[in-house]
mmCIF file of the N, C-alpha and C atoms, coordinates in Angstrom:
data_MODEL
# 
_entry.id   MODEL 
# 
loop_
_atom_site.group_PDB 
_atom_site.id 
_atom_site.type_symbol 
_atom_site.label_atom_id 
_atom_site.label_alt_id 
_atom_site.label_comp_id 
_atom_site.label_asym_id 
_atom_site.label_entity_id 
_atom_site.label_seq_id 
_atom_site.pdbx_PDB_ins_code 
_atom_site.Cartn_x 
_atom_site.Cartn_y 
_atom_site.Cartn_z 
_atom_site.occupancy 
_atom_site.B_iso_or_equiv 
_atom_site.pdbx_formal_charge 
_atom_site.auth_seq_id 
_atom_site.auth_comp_id 
_atom_site.auth_asym_id 
_atom_site.auth_atom_id 
_atom_site.pdbx_PDB_model_num 
ATOM 1   N N  . MET A 1 1  ? 0.820   -1.230 -0.016  1.00 0.00 ? 1  MET A N  1 
ATOM 2   C CA . MET A 1 1  ? 0.031   0.034  0.015   1.00 0.00 ? 1  MET A CA 1 
ATOM 3   C C  . MET A 1 1  ? 0.873   1.280  0.033   1.00 0.00 ? 1  MET A C  1 
ATOM 4   N N  . SER A 1 2  ? 0.566   2.179  -0.909  1.00 0.00 ? 2  SER A N  1 
ATOM 5   C CA . SER A 1 2  ? 1.336   3.431  -0.960  1.00 0.00 ? 2  SER A CA 1 
ATOM 6   C C  . SER A 1 2  ? 0.451   4.596  -0.421  1.00 0.00 ? 2  SER A C  1 
ATOM 7   N N  . THR A 1 3  ? 0.891   5.468  0.359   1.00 0.00 ? 3  THR A N  1 
ATOM 8   C CA . THR A 1 3  ? 0.170   6.558  0.926   1.00 0.00 ? 3  THR A CA 1 
ATOM 9   C C  . THR A 1 3  ? 0.917   7.857  0.762   1.00 0.00 ? 3  THR A C  1 
ATOM 10  N N  . GLN A 1 4  ? 0.197   8.883  0.380   1.00 0.00 ? 4  GLN A N  1 
ATOM 11  C CA . GLN A 1 4  ? 0.809   10.256 0.257   1.00 0.00 ? 4  GLN A CA 1 
ATOM 12  C C  . GLN A 1 4  ? -0.197  11.343 0.747   1.00 0.00 ? 4  GLN A C  1 
ATOM 13  N N  . THR A 1 5  ? 0.344   12.206 1.484   1.00 0.00 ? 5  THR A N  1 
ATOM 14  C CA . THR A 1 5  ? -0.636  13.343 1.975   1.00 0.00 ? 5  THR A CA 1 
ATOM 15  C C  . THR A 1 5  ? -0.216  14.690 1.255   1.00 0.00 ? 5  THR A C  1 
ATOM 16  N N  . ILE A 1 6  ? -1.178  15.373 0.789   1.00 0.00 ? 6  ILE A N  1 
ATOM 17  C CA . ILE A 1 6  ? -1.016  16.589 0.017   1.00 0.00 ? 6  ILE A CA 1 
ATOM 18  C C  . ILE A 1 6  ? -1.776  17.714 0.671   1.00 0.00 ? 6  ILE A C  1 
ATOM 19  N N  . SER A 1 7  ? -1.135  18.831 0.673   1.00 0.00 ? 7  SER A N  1 
ATOM 20  C CA . SER A 1 7  ? -1.834  20.046 1.220   1.00 0.00 ? 7  SER A CA 1 
ATOM 21  C C  . SER A 1 7  ? -2.653  20.543 0.075   1.00 0.00 ? 7  SER A C  1 
ATOM 22  N N  . VAL A 1 8  ? -3.881  21.036 0.533   1.00 0.00 ? 8  VAL A N  1 
ATOM 23  C CA . VAL A 1 8  ? -4.880  21.514 -0.475  1.00 0.00 ? 8  VAL A CA 1 
ATOM 24  C C  . VAL A 1 8  ? -5.446  22.899 0.079   1.00 0.00 ? 8  VAL A C  1 
ATOM 25  N N  . GLU A 1 9  ? -5.448  23.873 -0.795  1.00 0.00 ? 9  GLU A N  1 
ATOM 26  C CA . GLU A 1 9  ? -5.999  25.245 -0.407  1.00 0.00 ? 9  GLU A CA 1 
ATOM 27  C C  . GLU A 1 9  ? -7.455  25.330 -0.917  1.00 0.00 ? 9  GLU A C  1 
ATOM 28  N N  . GLY A 1 10 ? -8.225  25.950 -0.071  1.00 0.00 ? 10 GLY A N  1 
ATOM 29  C CA . GLY A 1 10 ? -9.640  26.221 -0.500  1.00 0.00 ? 10 GLY A CA 1 
ATOM 30  C C  . GLY A 1 10 ? -10.782 25.406 -0.082  1.00 0.00 ? 10 GLY A C  1 
ATOM 31  N N  . MET A 1 11 ? -10.384 24.251 0.532   1.00 0.00 ? 11 MET A N  1 
ATOM 32  C CA . MET A 1 11 ? -11.434 23.292 1.055   1.00 0.00 ? 11 MET A CA 1 
ATOM 33  C C  . MET A 1 11 ? -11.944 23.843 2.356   1.00 0.00 ? 11 MET A C  1 
ATOM 34  N N  . THR A 1 12 ? -13.270 23.998 2.397   1.00 0.00 ? 12 THR A N  1 
ATOM 35  C CA . THR A 1 12 ? -13.945 24.484 3.654   1.00 0.00 ? 12 THR A CA 1 
ATOM 36  C C  . THR A 1 12 ? -15.108 23.670 4.211   1.00 0.00 ? 12 THR A C  1 
ATOM 37  N N  . CYS A 1 13 ? -15.621 22.715 3.374   1.00 0.00 ? 13 CYS A N  1 
ATOM 38  C CA . CYS A 1 13 ? -16.820 22.112 3.838   1.00 0.00 ? 13 CYS A CA 1 
ATOM 39  C C  . CYS A 1 13 ? -16.939 20.623 3.257   1.00 0.00 ? 13 CYS A C  1 
ATOM 40  N N  . ASP A 1 14 ? -17.989 19.964 3.648   1.00 0.00 ? 14 ASP A N  1 
ATOM 41  C CA . ASP A 1 14 ? -18.148 18.608 3.155   1.00 0.00 ? 14 ASP A CA 1 
ATOM 42  C C  . ASP A 1 14 ? -18.283 18.432 1.697   1.00 0.00 ? 14 ASP A C  1 
ATOM 43  N N  . HIS A 1 15 ? -18.842 19.408 1.039   1.00 0.00 ? 15 HIS A N  1 
ATOM 44  C CA . HIS A 1 15 ? -19.042 19.460 -0.449  1.00 0.00 ? 15 HIS A CA 1 
ATOM 45  C C  . HIS A 1 15 ? -17.627 19.514 -1.011  1.00 0.00 ? 15 HIS A C  1 
ATOM 46  N N  . CYS A 1 16 ? -16.686 20.361 -0.426  1.00 0.00 ? 16 CYS A N  1 
ATOM 47  C CA . CYS A 1 16 ? -15.351 20.370 -0.891  1.00 0.00 ? 16 CYS A CA 1 
ATOM 48  C C  . CYS A 1 16 ? -14.682 18.946 -0.850  1.00 0.00 ? 16 CYS A C  1 
ATOM 49  N N  . ALA A 1 17 ? -14.945 18.348 0.296   1.00 0.00 ? 17 ALA A N  1 
ATOM 50  C CA . ALA A 1 17 ? -14.258 17.081 0.541   1.00 0.00 ? 17 ALA A CA 1 
ATOM 51  C C  . ALA A 1 17 ? -14.764 16.042 -0.419  1.00 0.00 ? 17 ALA A C  1 
ATOM 52  N N  . ARG A 1 18 ? -16.125 16.044 -0.710  1.00 0.00 ? 18 ARG A N  1 
ATOM 53  C CA . ARG A 1 18 ? -16.685 15.113 -1.712  1.00 0.00 ? 18 ARG A CA 1 
ATOM 54  C C  . ARG A 1 18 ? -16.140 15.352 -3.120  1.00 0.00 ? 18 ARG A C  1 
ATOM 55  N N  . ALA A 1 19 ? -16.083 16.577 -3.471  1.00 0.00 ? 19 ALA A N  1 
ATOM 56  C CA . ALA A 1 19 ? -15.502 16.949 -4.809  1.00 0.00 ? 19 ALA A CA 1 
ATOM 57  C C  . ALA A 1 19 ? -14.154 16.521 -5.011  1.00 0.00 ? 19 ALA A C  1 
ATOM 58  N N  . VAL A 1 20 ? -13.262 16.709 -4.051  1.00 0.00 ? 20 VAL A N  1 
ATOM 59  C CA . VAL A 1 20 ? -11.907 16.246 -4.200  1.00 0.00 ? 20 VAL A CA 1 
ATOM 60  C C  . VAL A 1 20 ? -11.808 14.773 -4.120  1.00 0.00 ? 20 VAL A C  1 
ATOM 61  N N  . THR A 1 21 ? -12.585 14.074 -3.233  1.00 0.00 ? 21 THR A N  1 
ATOM 62  C CA . THR A 1 21 ? -12.564 12.611 -3.232  1.00 0.00 ? 21 THR A CA 1 
ATOM 63  C C  . THR A 1 21 ? -13.070 11.959 -4.390  1.00 0.00 ? 21 THR A C  1 
ATOM 64  N N  . ARG A 1 22 ? -14.128 12.639 -5.044  1.00 0.00 ? 22 ARG A N  1 
ATOM 65  C CA . ARG A 1 22 ? -14.612 12.035 -6.398  1.00 0.00 ? 22 ARG A CA 1 
ATOM 66  C C  . ARG A 1 22 ? -13.578 12.113 -7.455  1.00 0.00 ? 22 ARG A C  1 
ATOM 67  N N  . GLU A 1 23 ? -12.823 13.178 -7.571  1.00 0.00 ? 23 GLU A N  1 
ATOM 68  C CA . GLU A 1 23 ? -11.724 13.241 -8.589  1.00 0.00 ? 23 GLU A CA 1 
ATOM 69  C C  . GLU A 1 23 ? -10.666 12.298 -8.346  1.00 0.00 ? 23 GLU A C  1 
ATOM 70  N N  . LEU A 1 24 ? -10.230 12.263 -7.043  1.00 0.00 ? 24 LEU A N  1 
ATOM 71  C CA . LEU A 1 24 ? -9.099  11.447 -6.722  1.00 0.00 ? 24 LEU A CA 1 
ATOM 72  C C  . LEU A 1 24 ? -9.371  9.975  -6.915  1.00 0.00 ? 24 LEU A C  1 
ATOM 73  N N  . THR A 1 25 ? -10.618 9.559  -6.597  1.00 0.00 ? 25 THR A N  1 
ATOM 74  C CA . THR A 1 25 ? -10.884 8.037  -6.836  1.00 0.00 ? 25 THR A CA 1 
ATOM 75  C C  . THR A 1 25 ? -10.983 7.672  -8.265  1.00 0.00 ? 25 THR A C  1 
ATOM 76  N N  . LYS A 1 26 ? -10.915 8.658  -9.142  1.00 0.00 ? 26 LYS A N  1 
ATOM 77  C CA . LYS A 1 26 ? -10.931 8.271  -10.634 1.00 0.00 ? 26 LYS A CA 1 
ATOM 78  C C  . LYS A 1 26 ? -9.554  7.837  -11.023 1.00 0.00 ? 26 LYS A C  1 
ATOM 79  N N  . LEU A 1 27 ? -8.527  8.174  -10.256 1.00 0.00 ? 27 LEU A N  1 
ATOM 80  C CA . LEU A 1 27 ? -7.195  7.726  -10.549 1.00 0.00 ? 27 LEU A CA 1 
ATOM 81  C C  . LEU A 1 27 ? -6.943  6.329  -10.411 1.00 0.00 ? 27 LEU A C  1 
ATOM 82  N N  . ALA A 1 28 ? -6.249  5.696  -11.326 1.00 0.00 ? 28 ALA A N  1 
ATOM 83  C CA . ALA A 1 28 ? -5.906  4.304  -11.266 1.00 0.00 ? 28 ALA A CA 1 
ATOM 84  C C  . ALA A 1 28 ? -5.215  3.930  -10.055 1.00 0.00 ? 28 ALA A C  1 
ATOM 85  N N  . GLY A 1 29 ? -5.706  2.907  -9.393  1.00 0.00 ? 29 GLY A N  1 
ATOM 86  C CA . GLY A 1 29 ? -4.896  2.407  -8.174  1.00 0.00 ? 29 GLY A CA 1 
ATOM 87  C C  . GLY A 1 29 ? -5.427  3.057  -6.858  1.00 0.00 ? 29 GLY A C  1 
ATOM 88  N N  . VAL A 1 30 ? -6.050  4.211  -6.912  1.00 0.00 ? 30 VAL A N  1 
ATOM 89  C CA . VAL A 1 30 ? -6.506  4.778  -5.598  1.00 0.00 ? 30 VAL A CA 1 
ATOM 90  C C  . VAL A 1 30 ? -7.579  3.988  -4.952  1.00 0.00 ? 30 VAL A C  1 
ATOM 91  N N  . GLU A 1 31 ? -7.375  3.648  -3.752  1.00 0.00 ? 31 GLU A N  1 
ATOM 92  C CA . GLU A 1 31 ? -8.294  2.817  -3.035  1.00 0.00 ? 31 GLU A CA 1 
ATOM 93  C C  . GLU A 1 31 ? -9.064  3.560  -1.923  1.00 0.00 ? 31 GLU A C  1 
ATOM 94  N N  . ARG A 1 32 ? -8.432  4.726  -1.349  1.00 0.00 ? 32 ARG A N  1 
ATOM 95  C CA . ARG A 1 32 ? -9.063  5.399  -0.303  1.00 0.00 ? 32 ARG A CA 1 
ATOM 96  C C  . ARG A 1 32 ? -8.458  6.767  -0.315  1.00 0.00 ? 32 ARG A C  1 
ATOM 97  N N  . VAL A 1 33 ? -9.450  7.729  -0.069  1.00 0.00 ? 33 VAL A N  1 
ATOM 98  C CA . VAL A 1 33 ? -9.056  9.147  0.078   1.00 0.00 ? 33 VAL A CA 1 
ATOM 99  C C  . VAL A 1 33 ? -9.622  9.643  1.392   1.00 0.00 ? 33 VAL A C  1 
ATOM 100 N N  . ASP A 1 34 ? -8.770  10.210 2.296   1.00 0.00 ? 34 ASP A N  1 
ATOM 101 C CA . ASP A 1 34 ? -9.148  10.826 3.511   1.00 0.00 ? 34 ASP A CA 1 
ATOM 102 C C  . ASP A 1 34 ? -8.861  12.376 3.448   1.00 0.00 ? 34 ASP A C  1 
ATOM 103 N N  . VAL A 1 35 ? -9.978  13.096 3.594   1.00 0.00 ? 35 VAL A N  1 
ATOM 104 C CA . VAL A 1 35 ? -9.836  14.573 3.604   1.00 0.00 ? 35 VAL A CA 1 
ATOM 105 C C  . VAL A 1 35 ? -9.816  15.088 5.046   1.00 0.00 ? 35 VAL A C  1 
ATOM 106 N N  . ASP A 1 36 ? -8.802  15.943 5.358   1.00 0.00 ? 36 ASP A N  1 
ATOM 107 C CA . ASP A 1 36 ? -8.740  16.593 6.634   1.00 0.00 ? 36 ASP A CA 1 
ATOM 108 C C  . ASP A 1 36 ? -9.043  18.098 6.393   1.00 0.00 ? 36 ASP A C  1 
ATOM 109 N N  . LEU A 1 37 ? -10.272 18.510 6.573   1.00 0.00 ? 37 LEU A N  1 
ATOM 110 C CA . LEU A 1 37 ? -10.647 19.937 6.317   1.00 0.00 ? 37 LEU A CA 1 
ATOM 111 C C  . LEU A 1 37 ? -9.909  20.817 7.276   1.00 0.00 ? 37 LEU A C  1 
ATOM 112 N N  . ALA A 1 38 ? -9.802  20.548 8.509   1.00 0.00 ? 38 ALA A N  1 
ATOM 113 C CA . ALA A 1 38 ? -9.166  21.358 9.504   1.00 0.00 ? 38 ALA A CA 1 
ATOM 114 C C  . ALA A 1 38 ? -7.740  21.695 9.240   1.00 0.00 ? 38 ALA A C  1 
ATOM 115 N N  . ASN A 1 39 ? -7.046  20.761 8.661   1.00 0.00 ? 39 ASN A N  1 
ATOM 116 C CA . ASN A 1 39 ? -5.664  21.019 8.327   1.00 0.00 ? 39 ASN A CA 1 
ATOM 117 C C  . ASN A 1 39 ? -5.383  21.253 6.761   1.00 0.00 ? 39 ASN A C  1 
ATOM 118 N N  . GLY A 1 40 ? -6.495  21.208 6.013   1.00 0.00 ? 40 GLY A N  1 
ATOM 119 C CA . GLY A 1 40 ? -6.323  21.486 4.562   1.00 0.00 ? 40 GLY A CA 1 
ATOM 120 C C  . GLY A 1 40 ? -5.378  20.448 3.950   1.00 0.00 ? 40 GLY A C  1 
ATOM 121 N N  . ALA A 1 41 ? -5.716  19.130 4.236   1.00 0.00 ? 41 ALA A N  1 
ATOM 122 C CA . ALA A 1 41 ? -4.789  18.116 3.565   1.00 0.00 ? 41 ALA A CA 1 
ATOM 123 C C  . ALA A 1 41 ? -5.713  16.885 3.174   1.00 0.00 ? 41 ALA A C  1 
ATOM 124 N N  . VAL A 1 42 ? -5.151  16.190 2.154   1.00 0.00 ? 42 VAL A N  1 
ATOM 125 C CA . VAL A 1 42 ? -5.825  15.022 1.650   1.00 0.00 ? 42 VAL A CA 1 
ATOM 126 C C  . VAL A 1 42 ? -4.785  13.848 1.679   1.00 0.00 ? 42 VAL A C  1 
ATOM 127 N N  . THR A 1 43 ? -5.156  12.717 2.226   1.00 0.00 ? 43 THR A N  1 
ATOM 128 C CA . THR A 1 43 ? -4.296  11.556 2.155   1.00 0.00 ? 43 THR A CA 1 
ATOM 129 C C  . THR A 1 43 ? -4.854  10.598 1.141   1.00 0.00 ? 43 THR A C  1 
ATOM 130 N N  . VAL A 1 44 ? -4.024  10.211 0.273   1.00 0.00 ? 44 VAL A N  1 
ATOM 131 C CA . VAL A 1 44 ? -4.418  9.224  -0.805  1.00 0.00 ? 44 VAL A CA 1 
ATOM 132 C C  . VAL A 1 44 ? -3.703  7.951  -0.594  1.00 0.00 ? 44 VAL A C  1 
ATOM 133 N N  . SER A 1 45 ? -4.461  6.774  -0.438  1.00 0.00 ? 45 SER A N  1 
ATOM 134 C CA . SER A 1 45 ? -3.965  5.522  -0.285  1.00 0.00 ? 45 SER A CA 1 
ATOM 135 C C  . SER A 1 45 ? -4.242  4.704  -1.556  1.00 0.00 ? 45 SER A C  1 
ATOM 136 N N  . SER A 1 46 ? -3.211  4.052  -2.014  1.00 0.00 ? 46 SER A N  1 
ATOM 137 C CA . SER A 1 46 ? -3.420  3.323  -3.295  1.00 0.00 ? 46 SER A CA 1 
ATOM 138 C C  . SER A 1 46 ? -2.622  1.965  -3.239  1.00 0.00 ? 46 SER A C  1 
ATOM 139 N N  . ASP A 1 47 ? -3.052  1.110  -4.161  1.00 0.00 ? 47 ASP A N  1 
ATOM 140 C CA . ASP A 1 47 ? -2.373  -0.213 -4.286  1.00 0.00 ? 47 ASP A CA 1 
ATOM 141 C C  . ASP A 1 47 ? -1.042  -0.155 -5.062  1.00 0.00 ? 47 ASP A C  1 
ATOM 142 N N  . GLN A 1 48 ? -0.767  1.046  -5.622  1.00 0.00 ? 48 GLN A N  1 
ATOM 143 C CA . GLN A 1 48 ? 0.490   1.263  -6.331  1.00 0.00 ? 48 GLN A CA 1 
ATOM 144 C C  . GLN A 1 48 ? 0.802   2.739  -6.239  1.00 0.00 ? 48 GLN A C  1 
ATOM 145 N N  . PRO A 1 49 ? 2.051   3.069  -6.389  1.00 0.00 ? 49 PRO A N  1 
ATOM 146 C CA . PRO A 1 49 ? 2.380   4.499  -6.371  1.00 0.00 ? 49 PRO A CA 1 
ATOM 147 C C  . PRO A 1 49 ? 1.677   5.322  -7.444  1.00 0.00 ? 49 PRO A C  1 
ATOM 148 N N  . VAL A 1 50 ? 0.987   6.384  -7.024  1.00 0.00 ? 50 VAL A N  1 
ATOM 149 C CA . VAL A 1 50 ? 0.260   7.335  -7.879  1.00 0.00 ? 50 VAL A CA 1 
ATOM 150 C C  . VAL A 1 50 ? 1.144   8.506  -8.159  1.00 0.00 ? 50 VAL A C  1 
ATOM 151 N N  . ASP A 1 51 ? 1.214   8.911  -9.394  1.00 0.00 ? 51 ASP A N  1 
ATOM 152 C CA . ASP A 1 51 ? 2.010   10.122 -9.752  1.00 0.00 ? 51 ASP A CA 1 
ATOM 153 C C  . ASP A 1 51 ? 1.519   11.320 -9.035  1.00 0.00 ? 51 ASP A C  1 
ATOM 154 N N  . SER A 1 52 ? 2.447   12.064 -8.378  1.00 0.00 ? 52 SER A N  1 
ATOM 155 C CA . SER A 1 52 ? 1.957   13.234 -7.622  1.00 0.00 ? 52 SER A CA 1 
ATOM 156 C C  . SER A 1 52 ? 1.403   14.336 -8.447  1.00 0.00 ? 52 SER A C  1 
ATOM 157 N N  . MET A 1 53 ? 1.848   14.467 -9.741  1.00 0.00 ? 53 MET A N  1 
ATOM 158 C CA . MET A 1 53 ? 1.333   15.418 -10.712 1.00 0.00 ? 53 MET A CA 1 
ATOM 159 C C  . MET A 1 53 ? -0.089  15.071 -11.121 1.00 0.00 ? 53 MET A C  1 
ATOM 160 N N  . ALA A 1 54 ? -0.424  13.731 -11.231 1.00 0.00 ? 54 ALA A N  1 
ATOM 161 C CA . ALA A 1 54 ? -1.801  13.337 -11.442 1.00 0.00 ? 54 ALA A CA 1 
ATOM 162 C C  . ALA A 1 54 ? -2.678  13.655 -10.370 1.00 0.00 ? 54 ALA A C  1 
ATOM 163 N N  . VAL A 1 55 ? -2.157  13.477 -9.089  1.00 0.00 ? 55 VAL A N  1 
ATOM 164 C CA . VAL A 1 55 ? -2.957  13.791 -7.932  1.00 0.00 ? 55 VAL A CA 1 
ATOM 165 C C  . VAL A 1 55 ? -3.219  15.256 -7.814  1.00 0.00 ? 55 VAL A C  1 
ATOM 166 N N  . ALA A 1 56 ? -2.175  16.161 -8.126  1.00 0.00 ? 56 ALA A N  1 
ATOM 167 C CA . ALA A 1 56 ? -2.381  17.613 -8.127  1.00 0.00 ? 56 ALA A CA 1 
ATOM 168 C C  . ALA A 1 56 ? -3.406  17.981 -9.211  1.00 0.00 ? 56 ALA A C  1 
ATOM 169 N N  . ALA A 1 57 ? -3.320  17.406 -10.382 1.00 0.00 ? 57 ALA A N  1 
ATOM 170 C CA . ALA A 1 57 ? -4.226  17.684 -11.545 1.00 0.00 ? 57 ALA A CA 1 
ATOM 171 C C  . ALA A 1 57 ? -5.683  17.349 -11.126 1.00 0.00 ? 57 ALA A C  1 
ATOM 172 N N  . ALA A 1 58 ? -5.897  16.230 -10.380 1.00 0.00 ? 58 ALA A N  1 
ATOM 173 C CA . ALA A 1 58 ? -7.237  15.851 -10.009 1.00 0.00 ? 58 ALA A CA 1 
ATOM 174 C C  . ALA A 1 58 ? -7.834  16.779 -9.029  1.00 0.00 ? 58 ALA A C  1 
ATOM 175 N N  . ILE A 1 59 ? -6.959  17.269 -8.085  1.00 0.00 ? 59 ILE A N  1 
ATOM 176 C CA . ILE A 1 59 ? -7.386  18.212 -7.030  1.00 0.00 ? 59 ILE A CA 1 
ATOM 177 C C  . ILE A 1 59 ? -7.715  19.552 -7.770  1.00 0.00 ? 59 ILE A C  1 
ATOM 178 N N  . GLU A 1 60 ? -6.967  19.931 -8.627  1.00 0.00 ? 60 GLU A N  1 
ATOM 179 C CA . GLU A 1 60 ? -7.237  21.150 -9.462  1.00 0.00 ? 60 GLU A CA 1 
ATOM 180 C C  . GLU A 1 60 ? -8.514  21.080 -10.265 1.00 0.00 ? 60 GLU A C  1 
ATOM 181 N N  . GLU A 1 61 ? -8.768  19.885 -10.821 1.00 0.00 ? 61 GLU A N  1 
ATOM 182 C CA . GLU A 1 61 ? -9.946  19.583 -11.661 1.00 0.00 ? 61 GLU A CA 1 
ATOM 183 C C  . GLU A 1 61 ? -11.179 19.684 -10.636 1.00 0.00 ? 61 GLU A C  1 
ATOM 184 N N  . ALA A 1 62 ? -11.051 19.516 -9.460  1.00 0.00 ? 62 ALA A N  1 
ATOM 185 C CA . ALA A 1 62 ? -12.174 19.517 -8.442  1.00 0.00 ? 62 ALA A CA 1 
ATOM 186 C C  . ALA A 1 62 ? -12.484 21.055 -8.115  1.00 0.00 ? 62 ALA A C  1 
ATOM 187 N N  . GLY A 1 63 ? -11.397 21.892 -8.442  1.00 0.00 ? 63 GLY A N  1 
ATOM 188 C CA . GLY A 1 63 ? -11.622 23.358 -8.200  1.00 0.00 ? 63 GLY A CA 1 
ATOM 189 C C  . GLY A 1 63 ? -10.731 23.887 -6.998  1.00 0.00 ? 63 GLY A C  1 
ATOM 190 N N  . TYR A 1 64 ? -9.709  23.171 -6.607  1.00 0.00 ? 64 TYR A N  1 
ATOM 191 C CA . TYR A 1 64 ? -8.849  23.587 -5.516  1.00 0.00 ? 64 TYR A CA 1 
ATOM 192 C C  . TYR A 1 64 ? -7.445  23.574 -5.812  1.00 0.00 ? 64 TYR A C  1 
ATOM 193 N N  . GLU A 1 65 ? -6.675  24.180 -4.993  1.00 0.00 ? 65 GLU A N  1 
ATOM 194 C CA . GLU A 1 65 ? -5.264  24.410 -5.302  1.00 0.00 ? 65 GLU A CA 1 
ATOM 195 C C  . GLU A 1 65 ? -4.262  23.580 -4.510  1.00 0.00 ? 65 GLU A C  1 
ATOM 196 N N  . VAL A 1 66 ? -3.214  23.163 -5.145  1.00 0.00 ? 66 VAL A N  1 
ATOM 197 C CA . VAL A 1 66 ? -2.181  22.431 -4.441  1.00 0.00 ? 66 VAL A CA 1 
ATOM 198 C C  . VAL A 1 66 ? -1.065  23.471 -4.331  1.00 0.00 ? 66 VAL A C  1 
ATOM 199 N N  . PRO A 1 67 ? -0.625  23.871 -3.178  1.00 0.00 ? 67 PRO A N  1 
ATOM 200 C CA . PRO A 1 67 ? 0.483   24.913 -3.120  1.00 0.00 ? 67 PRO A CA 1 
ATOM 201 C C  . PRO A 1 67 ? 1.773   24.385 -3.526  1.00 0.00 ? 67 PRO A C  1 
ATOM 202 N N  . SER A 1 68 ? 2.639   25.147 -4.246  1.00 0.00 ? 68 SER A N  1 
ATOM 203 C CA . SER A 1 68 ? 3.806   24.669 -4.707  1.00 0.00 ? 68 SER A CA 1 
ATOM 204 C C  . SER A 1 68 ? 4.924   24.843 -3.750  1.00 0.00 ? 68 SER A C  1 
# 
């Protein structure tokens, strides 16, 4: 199992969490997404390593920013 935690800007509510989760679970291999609204972070668990650029693109597709 591979896990990575990413900071995300702009998430403030459950709708935000669902939008980010929906986009991230479309990525191949992603098995679980945990959103921490209080800390502005998302943890992605997958059965294989997932490219961090693909994760960032999925988060941005949901309408949020990954700080550089």
